Residue frames as a rotation matrix with the C-alpha (Angstrom) as fourth column:
UNK 1
-0.663 0.253 0.705 4.14
-0.248 -0.962 0.113 -22.66
0.706 -0.100 0.701 -13.79
UNK 2
-0.909 0.344 -0.237 2.37
0.337 0.269 -0.902 -22.47
-0.247 -0.900 -0.360 -10.53
UNK 3
-0.278 0.877 0.391 -1.29
0.735 -0.067 0.674 -22.11
0.618 0.475 -0.626 -10.60
UNK 4
-0.320 0.145 0.936 -3.00
-0.184 -0.979 0.089 -18.86
0.929 -0.144 0.340 -9.39
UNK 5
0.739 0.668 0.086 -4.84
-0.192 0.086 0.978 -20.35
0.646 -0.739 0.192 -6.38
UNK 6
0.485 -0.594 -0.641 -1.57
0.847 0.502 0.176 -21.56
0.217 -0.628 0.747 -4.82
UNK 7
-0.559 -0.690 0.460 -0.01
0.549 -0.724 -0.417 -18.06
0.621 0.019 0.784 -5.16
UNK 8
0.001 0.656 0.754 -3.06
-0.313 -0.716 0.624 -16.45
0.950 -0.237 0.205 -3.54
UNK 9
0.836 0.409 -0.366 -3.09
0.135 0.493 0.859 -18.75
0.532 -0.768 0.357 -0.49
UNK 10
0.259 -0.831 -0.493 0.55
0.964 0.253 0.079 -18.23
0.059 -0.496 0.866 0.36
UNK 11
0.514 0.095 0.853 0.21
0.313 -0.946 -0.083 -14.41
0.799 0.309 -0.516 0.81
UNK 12
0.423 -0.233 0.875 1.17
-0.734 -0.654 0.180 -13.81
0.531 -0.719 -0.448 4.39
UNK 13
0.017 -0.463 -0.886 3.67
0.417 0.809 -0.415 -15.60
0.909 -0.363 0.207 6.61
UNK 14
0.634 0.224 0.741 3.16
-0.534 -0.567 0.628 -15.18
0.560 -0.793 -0.240 10.36
UNK 15
-0.605 -0.598 -0.526 5.30
0.117 0.586 -0.802 -16.09
0.788 -0.547 -0.284 13.27
UNK 16
-0.081 0.703 -0.706 3.65
0.843 0.427 0.328 -16.85
0.532 -0.569 -0.627 16.51
UNK 17
0.168 0.154 -0.974 4.41
0.882 -0.465 0.078 -13.95
-0.441 -0.872 -0.214 18.96
UNK 18
-0.566 -0.600 -0.565 6.21
0.334 -0.794 0.508 -11.35
-0.754 0.099 0.650 16.89
UNK 19
0.541 0.822 0.178 3.64
0.375 -0.046 -0.926 -11.37
-0.753 0.568 -0.333 14.05
UNK 20
-0.513 -0.735 -0.443 6.36
-0.247 -0.368 0.896 -11.04
-0.822 0.569 0.007 11.39
UNK 21
0.579 0.722 0.378 4.62
0.240 0.292 -0.926 -10.75
-0.779 0.627 -0.004 7.99
UNK 22
-0.618 -0.786 0.015 6.11
0.179 -0.122 0.976 -10.93
-0.766 0.606 0.216 4.58
UNK 23
0.414 0.676 -0.610 4.70
-0.484 -0.405 -0.776 -9.27
-0.771 0.616 0.160 1.40
UNK 24
-0.284 -0.445 0.849 4.98
0.478 0.702 0.528 -11.57
-0.831 0.555 0.013 -1.59
UNK 25
-0.776 -0.158 -0.611 5.30
-0.310 -0.748 0.587 -9.70
-0.550 0.645 0.531 -4.90
UNK 26
-0.831 0.383 -0.403 3.03
-0.352 0.198 0.915 -11.90
0.431 0.902 -0.030 -7.00
UNK 27
-0.714 0.620 -0.324 0.38
0.690 0.546 -0.476 -12.59
-0.118 -0.563 -0.818 -4.30
UNK 28
-0.388 0.678 0.624 -3.04
0.068 -0.654 0.753 -11.10
0.919 0.335 0.208 -4.35
UNK 29
-0.885 0.063 -0.462 -4.32
0.463 0.005 -0.886 -9.50
-0.053 -0.998 -0.034 -1.08
UNK 30
0.245 0.954 0.170 -7.71
0.853 -0.296 0.429 -8.30
0.460 0.040 -0.887 0.08
UNK 31
0.248 -0.104 0.963 -8.11
-0.136 -0.988 -0.071 -4.76
0.959 -0.114 -0.260 1.47
UNK 32
0.932 0.171 0.320 -8.18
-0.331 0.040 0.943 -6.12
0.149 -0.984 0.094 4.98
UNK 33
0.656 -0.754 0.014 -4.96
0.726 0.637 0.260 -8.11
-0.205 -0.160 0.966 4.48
UNK 34
0.108 -0.665 0.739 -3.30
0.690 -0.485 -0.537 -5.16
0.715 0.568 0.406 2.92
UNK 35
0.464 0.142 0.874 -4.24
-0.393 -0.851 0.348 -2.73
0.793 -0.505 -0.339 5.68
UNK 36
0.985 -0.140 0.098 -2.92
-0.022 0.466 0.885 -5.27
-0.170 -0.874 0.456 8.20
UNK 37
0.377 -0.887 0.267 0.41
0.922 0.333 -0.196 -5.63
0.085 0.321 0.943 6.33
UNK 38
-0.114 -0.431 0.895 0.78
0.458 -0.822 -0.338 -1.86
0.882 0.371 0.291 6.11
UNK 39
-0.433 0.050 -0.900 -0.46
0.901 0.017 -0.433 -1.35
-0.006 -0.999 -0.052 9.60
UNK 40
-0.969 0.183 0.166 -2.90
-0.157 -0.975 0.160 1.41
0.191 0.129 0.973 8.65
UNK 41
-0.512 0.840 0.179 -6.55
-0.123 0.135 -0.983 1.94
-0.850 -0.526 0.034 9.59
UNK 42
-0.109 0.592 0.798 -9.53
0.838 0.486 -0.246 1.02
-0.534 0.643 -0.550 7.30
UNK 43
0.791 0.482 -0.376 -10.07
0.288 -0.836 -0.467 4.74
-0.539 0.261 -0.801 6.48
UNK 44
0.132 -0.845 -0.519 -6.47
-0.581 -0.490 0.650 5.34
-0.803 0.216 -0.555 5.58
UNK 45
-0.599 -0.301 0.742 -6.47
0.286 0.784 0.550 2.19
-0.748 0.542 -0.384 3.35
UNK 46
0.284 0.793 0.539 -9.53
0.858 0.040 -0.511 3.31
-0.427 0.608 -0.669 1.53
UNK 47
0.766 -0.097 -0.636 -8.05
-0.173 -0.983 -0.059 6.85
-0.619 0.155 -0.770 1.06
UNK 48
-0.318 -0.946 -0.063 -4.91
-0.416 0.079 0.906 5.36
-0.852 0.314 -0.419 -0.44
UNK 49
-0.504 0.199 0.841 -6.92
0.694 0.673 0.257 3.33
-0.514 0.713 -0.477 -2.90
UNK 50
0.562 0.819 0.116 -9.34
0.718 -0.414 -0.560 6.13
-0.410 0.398 -0.821 -3.85
UNK 51
0.620 -0.432 -0.655 -6.43
-0.400 -0.892 0.210 8.64
-0.675 0.131 -0.726 -4.39
UNK 52
0.943 -0.183 -0.278 -4.69
-0.197 0.368 -0.909 6.12
0.269 0.912 0.311 -6.54
UNK 53
0.193 -0.913 0.359 -1.61
-0.981 -0.167 0.101 5.82
-0.032 -0.372 -0.928 -4.31
UNK 54
-0.669 -0.269 0.693 -2.31
-0.261 0.958 0.120 2.09
-0.696 -0.101 -0.710 -4.23
UNK 55
-0.444 0.474 -0.760 -3.71
-0.848 0.052 0.528 0.52
0.289 0.879 0.379 -7.33
UNK 56
-0.700 0.309 0.644 -6.47
-0.182 0.795 -0.579 -1.96
-0.691 -0.522 -0.500 -6.71
UNK 57
-0.808 0.512 -0.291 -8.92
-0.144 0.307 0.941 -4.01
0.571 0.802 -0.174 -8.75
UNK 58
-0.433 0.742 0.511 -12.50
-0.823 -0.095 -0.560 -3.99
-0.367 -0.663 0.652 -7.57
UNK 59
-0.854 0.213 -0.474 -14.03
-0.047 0.877 0.478 -7.45
0.518 0.431 -0.739 -7.71
UNK 60
0.044 0.909 -0.414 -17.73
0.792 0.221 0.569 -7.20
0.608 -0.353 -0.711 -6.90
UNK 61
0.860 0.301 0.412 -17.80
0.016 -0.822 0.569 -5.05
0.510 -0.483 -0.712 -3.76
UNK 62
0.747 -0.658 -0.097 -14.27
0.297 0.200 0.934 -6.01
-0.594 -0.726 0.345 -2.67
UNK 63
0.655 -0.660 -0.367 -10.85
-0.755 -0.551 -0.356 -4.74
0.033 0.510 -0.859 -3.57
UNK 64
0.803 -0.559 0.206 -7.87
0.525 0.827 0.200 -6.97
-0.282 -0.053 0.958 -4.59
UNK 65
0.788 -0.605 -0.116 -4.35
-0.608 -0.794 0.009 -5.60
-0.097 0.063 -0.993 -4.39
UNK 66
0.675 -0.648 -0.354 -1.13
0.239 0.645 -0.726 -7.10
0.698 0.405 0.590 -5.79
UNK 67
0.650 -0.557 -0.518 1.76
0.658 0.070 0.750 -7.55
-0.381 -0.828 0.411 -3.39
UNK 68
-0.226 -0.729 0.646 3.79
0.947 -0.321 -0.031 -5.59
0.230 0.604 0.763 -6.00
UNK 69
0.243 0.468 0.850 1.66
0.264 -0.875 0.406 -2.56
0.934 0.126 -0.336 -5.25
UNK 70
0.975 0.141 -0.171 2.17
0.187 -0.114 0.976 -2.86
0.118 -0.983 -0.138 -1.52
UNK 71
0.236 -0.967 -0.096 5.96
0.896 0.178 0.408 -3.22
-0.377 -0.182 0.908 -1.95
UNK 72
-0.187 -0.250 0.950 5.88
0.746 -0.666 -0.028 -0.09
0.640 0.703 0.311 -4.16
UNK 73
0.663 0.536 0.522 4.17
0.088 -0.748 0.657 1.96
0.744 -0.390 -0.543 -1.46
UNK 74
0.949 -0.281 -0.147 6.67
0.157 0.014 0.988 1.06
-0.275 -0.960 0.057 1.19
UNK 75
0.354 -0.863 0.361 9.72
0.906 0.221 -0.362 1.62
0.233 0.455 0.860 -1.06
UNK 76
-0.142 -0.560 -0.816 12.23
0.660 -0.668 0.344 4.35
-0.738 -0.490 0.464 -0.18
UNK 77
-0.859 -0.263 0.439 11.84
0.510 -0.505 0.696 5.88
0.039 0.822 0.568 -3.67
UNK 78
0.032 0.955 0.294 8.13
0.646 -0.244 0.723 6.62
0.762 0.167 -0.625 -3.16
UNK 79
0.481 0.101 -0.871 8.85
0.849 -0.300 0.434 8.06
-0.217 -0.949 -0.230 0.31
UNK 80
-0.506 -0.803 -0.315 11.40
0.634 -0.594 0.495 10.39
-0.585 0.051 0.810 -1.19
UNK 81
-0.691 0.392 0.608 8.98
0.517 -0.321 0.794 11.47
0.506 0.862 0.019 -3.90
UNK 82
0.370 0.909 -0.192 6.24
0.741 -0.164 0.651 12.21
0.560 -0.383 -0.735 -1.34
UNK 83
0.269 -0.361 -0.893 8.64
0.783 -0.457 0.421 14.17
-0.560 -0.813 0.160 0.85
UNK 84
-0.790 -0.600 0.125 9.84
0.549 -0.603 0.579 16.23
-0.272 0.527 0.805 -2.08
UNK 85
-0.347 0.780 0.521 6.26
0.524 -0.299 0.797 17.06
0.778 0.550 -0.305 -3.16
UNK 86
0.531 0.547 -0.647 5.30
0.828 -0.174 0.533 17.89
0.178 -0.819 -0.545 0.45
UNK 87
-0.152 -0.707 -0.691 8.32
0.735 -0.548 0.399 20.20
-0.660 -0.448 0.603 0.82
UNK 88
-0.849 -0.115 0.515 7.63
0.491 -0.529 0.692 21.88
0.193 0.841 0.506 -2.44
UNK 89
0.102 0.971 0.214 4.04
0.614 -0.231 0.755 22.59
0.783 0.054 -0.620 -1.29
UNK 90
0.459 0.036 -0.888 5.24
0.865 -0.247 0.437 23.97
-0.203 -0.968 -0.144 1.93
UNK 91
-0.605 -0.746 -0.277 7.65
0.603 -0.657 0.453 26.28
-0.520 0.107 0.847 0.32
UNK 92
-0.617 0.452 0.645 4.95
0.479 -0.434 0.763 27.44
0.624 0.779 0.051 -2.14
UNK 93
0.428 0.858 -0.283 2.49
0.738 -0.152 0.658 28.09
0.521 -0.491 -0.698 0.73
UNK 94
0.166 -0.521 -0.837 5.20
0.825 -0.392 0.407 29.92
-0.540 -0.758 0.365 2.72
UNK 95
-0.840 -0.489 0.236 6.11
0.524 -0.615 0.589 32.10
-0.143 0.618 0.773 -0.30
UNK 96
-0.201 0.870 0.450 2.37
0.622 -0.242 0.745 32.89
0.757 0.430 -0.493 -0.82
UNK 97
0.559 0.475 -0.680 2.01
0.824 -0.226 0.520 34.08
0.093 -0.851 -0.517 2.74
UNK 98
-0.256 -0.819 -0.513 5.08
0.725 -0.514 0.459 36.41
-0.640 -0.254 0.725 2.46
UNK 99
-0.738 -0.061 0.672 3.75
0.623 -0.445 0.643 38.09
0.260 0.893 0.367 -0.68
């Protein structure tokens, strides 16, 4: 069994020019690393955490996020679910205006 510190330090793999990054399922990321991996702003990252879209553990004043959570967010299943909810809301709003 690998020790936890070795899993934490191997969280991101970079290439030199293309900045190719890999999310490792059992790695632990900081909020900053997570927002860089997802290519979102700090405010978007905090909104995702606060709304519970990304589950994070607060350690002191900082957040820690499992790679598994980041992979779940970028998965096609979640995107489909969000799209369905969005479209359902649009239909509901459109139906309300017509009434």
